[in-house]
Structure formats: C-alpha cells, structure tokens
C-alpha positions in Angstrom: 0.0 0.0 0.0 2.9 2.4 0.9 4.6 1.4 -2.3 1.5 2.4 -4.3 1.3 5.6 -2.4 4.8 6.8 -3.3 4.3 5.6 -6.8 1.2 7.8 -7.1 3.1 10.8 -5.7 6.0 10.3 -8.1 3.7 10.1 -11.1 1.9 13.2 -10.0 5.2 15.2 -9.6 6.3 14.1 -13.1 3.0 15.2 -14.6 3.1 18.5 -12.7 6.7 19.2 -13.9 5.8 18.4 -17.5 2.8 20.7 -17.3 5.1 23.5 -16.0 7.6 23.0 -18.7 4.8 23.1 -21.3 3.7 26.6 -20.0 7.3 27.8 -19.8 8.1 27.1 -23.5 6.1 30.0 -25.0 8.1 32.4 -22.9 11.3 31.0 -24.2 10.0 31.3 -27.8 9.0 34.9 -27.2 12.5 35.7 -26.0 13.9 34.3 -29.2 11.5 36.4 -31.3 12.8 39.7 -29.7 16.5 38.7 -30.3 16.9 38.2 -34.1 20.3 37.2 -35.4 20.7 37.7 -39.1 23.0 36.4 -41.8 26.6 37.4 -41.4 27.4 37.6 -45.2 25.9 39.5 -48.1 26.5 41.8 -51.1 26.2 45.4 -52.1 23.8 45.9 -55.0 25.5 46.6 -58.3 27.5 45.5 -61.3 30.9 46.7 -62.5 32.7 46.0 -65.8 36.4 46.4 -66.4 38.4 46.1 -69.6 42.1 45.6 -70.1 43.4 46.3 -73.5 46.4 44.1 -74.4 47.0 45.5 -77.9 45.2 47.5 -80.6 42.9 44.6 -81.5 41.9 42.8 -78.4 40.7 43.3 -74.8 39.9 41.2 -71.7 36.5 41.9 -70.1 35.6 41.2 -66.4 32.1 41.6 -65.0 31.5 41.6 -61.2 28.0 41.4 -59.9 27.8 42.6 -56.3 30.5 43.5 -53.7 31.0 41.0 -50.8 30.4 42.2 -47.3 30.3 40.6 -43.9 28.9 41.7 -40.5 27.2 40.9 -37.3 23.8 42.7 -37.5 21.4 41.9 -34.7 17.9 43.0 -33.7 17.2 43.0 -30.0 13.7 44.1 -29.0 13.3 47.3 -31.1 17.0 48.1 -31.3 19.0 47.5 -34.5 22.7 47.3 -33.9 25.8 45.8 -35.5 28.4 46.5 -38.1 28.9 46.0 -41.9 32.5 45.5 -43.3 33.5 45.9 -46.9 36.9 44.1 -47.2 37.6 45.1 -50.7 37.3 48.8 -49.7 38.8 48.5 -46.3 35.7 50.2 -44.8 33.4 49.4 -41.9 30.1 50.9 -40.8 28.9 50.7 -37.2 25.1 50.9 -37.0 22.8 51.9 -34.1 19.1 52.5 -34.6 15.6 51.6 -33.6 12.3 50.4 -35.0 9.9 53.1 -36.3 6.6 53.2 -38.1 6.8 53.5 -41.9 3.5 53.3 -43.8 5.3 53.1 -47.1 6.6 49.5 -46.6 4.9 46.3 -45.5 8.2 45.2 -43.7 9.5 46.0 -40.2 11.4 49.2 -40.6 14.4 50.5 -38.7 16.5 53.7 -38.9 19.5 55.2 -37.2 23.0 56.6 -37.4 26.3 55.3 -38.7 28.5 55.9 -35.6 31.9 56.0 -37.3 31.1 58.0 -40.4 30.0 61.6 -39.8 26.8 62.6 -41.6 25.9 59.1 -42.6 22.7 57.4 -41.7 21.0 54.1 -42.4 17.6 52.5 -42.8 16.8 48.8 -42.8 13.9 46.5 -43.9 13.5 43.1 -42.3 12.4 40.8 -45.0 13.0 37.4 -43.4 14.5 36.2 -40.1 17.0 33.6 -39.2 20.1 32.1 -40.9 18.2 32.1 -44.2 16.9 35.6 -43.6 17.3 38.8 -45.4 17.7 42.3 -44.1 18.0 45.2 -46.6 20.2 48.0 -45.3 20.5 51.4 -47.1 23.5 53.5 -46.0 23.3 57.1 -47.1 24.7 60.6 -46.6 22.5 63.7 -46.9 23.2 67.4 -47.7 22.0 70.4 -45.8 18.5 70.0 -47.2 18.2 66.4 -46.0 18.4 65.1 -49.6 20.4 61.9 -50.2 23.6 62.6 -52.1 25.5 59.3 -51.5 23.8 55.9 -51.0 24.3 52.2 -51.4 22.3 49.0 -50.5 23.5 45.9 -48.7 21.5 42.7 -48.7 22.5 40.6 -45.7 21.2 37.3 -47.0 24.4 35.1 -47.3 24.7 36.0 -51.0 28.2 36.2 -52.6 29.4 38.2 -55.6 29.5 36.6 -59.1 32.4 37.1 -61.5 32.4 36.6 -65.3 35.6 37.0 -67.4 36.1 36.8 -71.2 39.6 36.8 -72.6 40.9 38.1 -75.9 37.8 39.9 -77.2 38.5 41.0 -80.7 37.7 44.7 -80.8 39.8 47.2 -82.8 40.4 50.7 -81.5 37.7 53.3 -82.1 34.8 50.9 -82.2 31.8 50.7 -80.0 31.8 47.5 -78.0 28.4 45.9 -77.7 27.0 42.6 -76.4 24.4 40.4 -78.1 21.3 39.0 -76.5 22.9 36.0 -74.8 25.4 38.2 -73.1 28.3 36.0 -74.0 29.6 37.1 -77.4 30.9 40.6 -78.1 30.6 42.6 -81.3 31.4 46.1 -82.3 30.1 48.9 -84.5 31.6 52.1 -85.7 30.3 55.6 -84.7 29.7 56.4 -88.4 26.7 54.1 -88.2 25.1 56.3 -85.6 23.3 59.6 -86.1 25.3 62.2 -84.2 28.7 63.8 -83.9 30.2 66.3 -81.5 30.9 69.9 -82.3 32.4 73.0 -80.7 32.9 76.5 -82.0 35.2 75.0 -84.6 33.7 74.3 -88.1 34.9 70.6 -87.9 32.1 68.2 -87.0 33.6 64.8 -88.0 34.7 63.8 -84.5 36.3 60.4 -83.8 35.0 57.8 -81.5 37.8 57.2 -79.0 35.8 54.7 -76.9 32.3 53.2 -76.9 30.9 50.6 -74.5 27.5 49.1 -74.0 27.6 47.4 -70.5 25.3 46.2 -67.8 23.3 49.2 -66.6 25.4 51.8 -68.4 26.3 52.9 -71.9 29.2 55.3 -72.5 31.2 57.1 -75.2 34.4 59.2 -75.3 34.8 61.3 -78.5 37.3 63.8 -79.8 39.9 64.3 -82.6 42.6 61.8 -83.4 45.9 62.5 -85.1 46.4 65.8 -83.3 49.8 66.7 -81.7 48.9 69.2 -79.0 45.3 69.1 -78.0 41.9 67.6 -78.7 38.3 68.2 -77.7 37.3 65.6 -75.1 33.6 64.8 -74.6 32.3 62.1 -72.3 28.7 60.8 -72.4 26.8 58.4 -70.3 23.4 56.7 -70.8 21.3 54.9 -68.3 20.1 51.3 -69.0 17.5 50.4 -66.5 16.6 47.1 -68.2 19.9 45.5 -67.2 19.5 46.4 -63.5 16.6 44.1 -62.5 19.0 41.2 -61.7 21.1 43.5 -59.5 18.3 44.3 -56.9 16.1 42.3 -54.5 12.7 43.4 -55.8 10.9 42.3 -59.0 10.1 44.8 -61.7 6.3 44.3 -61.0 6.5 45.9 -57.6 8.8 48.8 -58.4 6.9 52.0 -59.0 9.8 54.4 -59.8 13.4 54.2 -60.9 15.5 57.4 -60.1 19.0 58.3 -61.0 20.8 59.6 -57.9 24.4 60.2 -59.2 26.7 60.0 -62.2 30.5 60.2 -62.2 32.7 60.7 -65.3 36.4 60.4 -64.6 39.5 60.6 -66.8 43.1 60.4 -65.7 45.5 61.9 -68.2 49.1 60.7 -68.9 52.1 62.6 -67.5 52.7 66.0 -69.1 49.1 66.3 -70.1 46.0 68.1 -68.6 42.3 68.7 -69.0 40.5 72.0 -69.2 36.9 71.6 -68.4 34.5 73.6 -70.5 31.1 72.5 -69.2 30.6 72.3 -66.3 33.5 74.5 -65.3 32.6 75.2 -61.6 31.0 73.5 -58.7 27.3 73.8 -58.2 26.2 74.3 -61.8 22.6 73.0 -62.2 22.0 73.6 -65.9 24.0 74.2 -69.0 24.0 73.2 -72.7 26.5 71.1 -74.7 26.4 71.2 -78.5 26.4 68.1 -80.7 26.1 67.7 -84.4 23.7 65.3 -86.2 24.0 64.3 -89.8 20.3 64.5 -90.3 19.3 67.4 -88.0 22.4 69.5 -87.9 23.6 71.3 -84.8 21.8 70.1 -81.6 21.8 71.9 -78.3 21.6 69.2 -75.6 20.6 70.4 -72.1 22.1 68.9 -68.9 20.1 69.6 -65.8 21.1 68.4 -62.4 20.5 69.1 -58.7 24.1 69.6 -58.0 27.5 69.3 -59.7 30.9 68.6 -58.1 34.3 68.9 -59.8 37.4 67.1 -58.4 39.5 70.3 -59.2 38.7 73.8 -60.4 38.3 72.5 -63.9 41.5 73.8 -65.5 45.0 72.4 -65.9 44.3 69.2 -64.1 45.7 65.8 -65.1 42.9 64.0 -63.2 39.4 65.2 -64.3 36.3 64.1 -62.4 32.8 65.4 -62.7 30.0 64.2 -60.4 26.3 65.0 -61.2 23.7 64.5 -58.5 19.9 64.5 -58.8 16.8 64.2 -56.6 13.9 62.2 -57.9 15.0 62.3 -61.5 13.5 59.6 -63.7 16.3 57.3 -64.8 14.5 56.4 -68.1 14.9 60.1 -69.2 18.6 59.4 -69.7 18.4 56.2 -71.7 19.8 56.2 -75.3 17.3 57.7 -77.7 15.3 59.8 -75.2 15.2 63.6 -75.3 18.1 64.2 -72.8 20.5 62.2 -75.0 22.5 61.1 -72.0 24.7 62.8 -69.4 27.4 64.9 -71.0 30.7 66.5 -70.0 32.7 68.9 -72.3 36.4 69.5 -72.0 39.7 69.9 -73.8 42.6 67.4 -73.5 46.1 68.9 -73.9 49.5 67.3 -73.9 53.1 68.3 -74.5 54.3 66.7 -77.7 57.5 64.9 -77.2 57.1 64.7 -73.4 53.8 62.8 -72.8 54.7 59.1 -72.6 53.4 56.6 -75.1 53.0 52.8 -74.8 54.9 50.3 -76.8 52.3 50.6 -79.6 52.7 54.4 -79.9 49.5 55.4 -78.1 48.8 57.7 -75.2 46.9 55.8 -72.6 44.1 57.6 -70.6 42.1 55.6 -68.0 38.4 56.5 -67.8 35.8 55.5 -65.4 32.0 55.9 -65.5 29.6 55.2 -62.6 25.8 55.5 -62.1 23.8 55.1 -58.9 20.2 54.1 -59.3 17.4 54.3 -56.8 14.5 51.8 -56.9 11.3 52.5 -55.1 8.8 49.7 -54.5 7.9 47.7 -51.4 11.1 49.2 -50.0 13.7 51.6 -51.3 17.1 50.3 -52.5 20.0 51.5 -54.5 22.3 49.8 -57.1 25.4 51.0 -58.9 26.5 50.3 -62.5 30.0 51.2 -63.6 32.6 50.6 -66.3 36.3 51.2 -66.5 38.6 51.1 -69.5 41.6 52.9 -71.1 41.4 55.2 -74.1 44.4 54.5 -76.5 44.8 57.9 -78.0 46.6 58.2 -81.4 48.4 61.5 -81.8 50.5 60.6 -84.8 
C-alpha cells in the first residue's frame, strides 16, 4: 500500500513538472523572437565591368555582380545594432538604430545613425528572419536639405558576388563595343553608323569615337579628334540602361513604382605632361547648361544637362585628373536612356598634352584611363540602390 502511495506521488510530480515545462516554453520562444540574429554575409547591389586592352585589336572583359560584405547585425527588441564590413574597400560601418513606423513599406522598418562616419545614416527593412533571412540596409549621406547625395544598399542574405571573365575579345580601337542577346559574345560597330557627332565652335564636325561601351546598366562614349599633336576636344557621355538592373536588386520589376537616378560620375586620368581644361561644367554647383552636338540629319543640336548639383574634383583647369559628379533628386532614370530627349549625361572639356614629353605605350598610343559610374534608386515595397560602372583605357593616337 505504501509502495503504491509513493508511486502515485512520483507520477503526480512528473505530470506537474511536465505541465510546468509546457507553459514555460512559449516564454522562451517569445525571448527568441525579440532577439533576431541575421546572416553574417551579403553583397552590395551593383555591377561593375572592367576592360584591359592588351594590344590595338583585343581586350579582356571582367564583370563583377555585387561586392562582398560581412557583418554581425542583430535586432534586440526594437533596437537595430551591429556592423557592416566591406573588405575590398577596407571600410566598416557601425550601425545603431531603432524600429519606427513606416506606412510606405509592409516590412518591419528601422532607422538610425552610422556611428563611425560623420553625416551618414541608415535604414533597414527586415524581409526574413534567421540564418536564411534577409535584411536590406541602405546606408546614405545627406546634404543640408536632407536630400540623399550618397547611397548604397546591402542585402545581408548570405549572398556572394559573381564574377564573369572573357579573354581576348576582338575589338579594334575606335569601335563601339556591344553585347548580343545571350550576353556572352561581343561585337562592335563604328560611330559612323550612328546619327550624331560632336561639335564645338570649330567648323569641324567629323569627330572620332575614342571609346564606346555598352555594358550592364550603363552605356558610355568618349569622343574627340585623333591625329592631333597638342590638343583635342574631349567629350564624355553616359546613358542609363534600366533594363539591365533588375537582376542586381532584390525586388521584382512588377512591384517597383519608380526608378530614379541619384548620381553619375565621369572620370578621366591623363598621362604625365598632359592636362584637361573643363568647358562644361566648369565650376561646382552648376545645375543647368547646354552642350552642343552635331547630327548628320538634324544639324547642330543643343543638348541640355540639368542636375540638382555638380561637383568637380578640381577647379576645372590644368588638371591631369578630371572628375565630374552629377547629382539628382527624384530624376527619372528612363529620361537618360539612349534615344530619349536628354541624350545622355554629358561633359565637355579639352585634353592637352606636350608633344615629345607625354609618354606613349609600346604601340605608340597615349593611354588615358576612364571610369563611369551610375547610382540608381528603386522605389517599391522598399527603397534600394544599385550601382552600375565601367572602366577602360582610351588609347589615343596623336601621330
């Protein structure tokens, strides 16, 4: 009888303990919900193409989709904290923010400051939780008006960058490099097949194509005069290409309501004993000006350039390294695609060199590295940014 009594007590205690554990479990789960650990790896939205010309007839092309990042971002209750590291740029961003209401997105939304970069802020959208989660983080810098002037987007979702390389592409100098529909084979066309040429106050209008590229998210041209021995007009032009950018962002085209262009950079680095004189723009802050081009069918065209702000690397004169940055707020990116009214983003300058002093490569050409970059802004279920860039070297013939 006593044995049965203790057996009954023992069974009752086990049942009571099991019941208690059952009711404790939801509390533990609730604790896990308020402490969200996110993926430690991800990529910055964007695509960058580089060319290396080996000789006058062939180049090597390399395309990189996304820039690798790592970090330790965590959400604890309503606090968003952690850091993002970009190894290839030797940069890190320490984030500290909180959850806020945002009626423009269906996702939990956080915003705050970047502690180690003065003037930088961030916003984050929590798309999914856990190891296979995804948090979208926009890091941006604003001007005195609160407008975003620098921005990039990180997807912390364990993604990694993708690299594609093609060797020995046959492309003679002064041809426009294009890609066919399967994005694997390269072809080229001459500028003479197109409908426009540059012009200045000079009567000459048969300008030469020094470089032409059609790349993911960006089309560019550099034009001027060949076979000169002291100077040449130097005009750089960029077009947007939104259709290439859908694979570079996290949202589908169907949910994106607007695509803006935030920034465009045109950069040229002259050889030793050479320099650029910027004609347009020629000072910081210019918001509108006109650059003239010549069309075989239409004659002289006045092409307007309208921006929110313009920054020059130097004062615009006698500088070996020329860089012009255009910035916009809420400017439709489609307005700057090839064939639309704006006819691209233009810069007008003069390239000068000292004959007999400026170095030439083994093939007898002056080499001038050029870089073009665009920053897009996509607005849909959330806001995100993506860059498109291309880098090449103009081989300039002055003989």
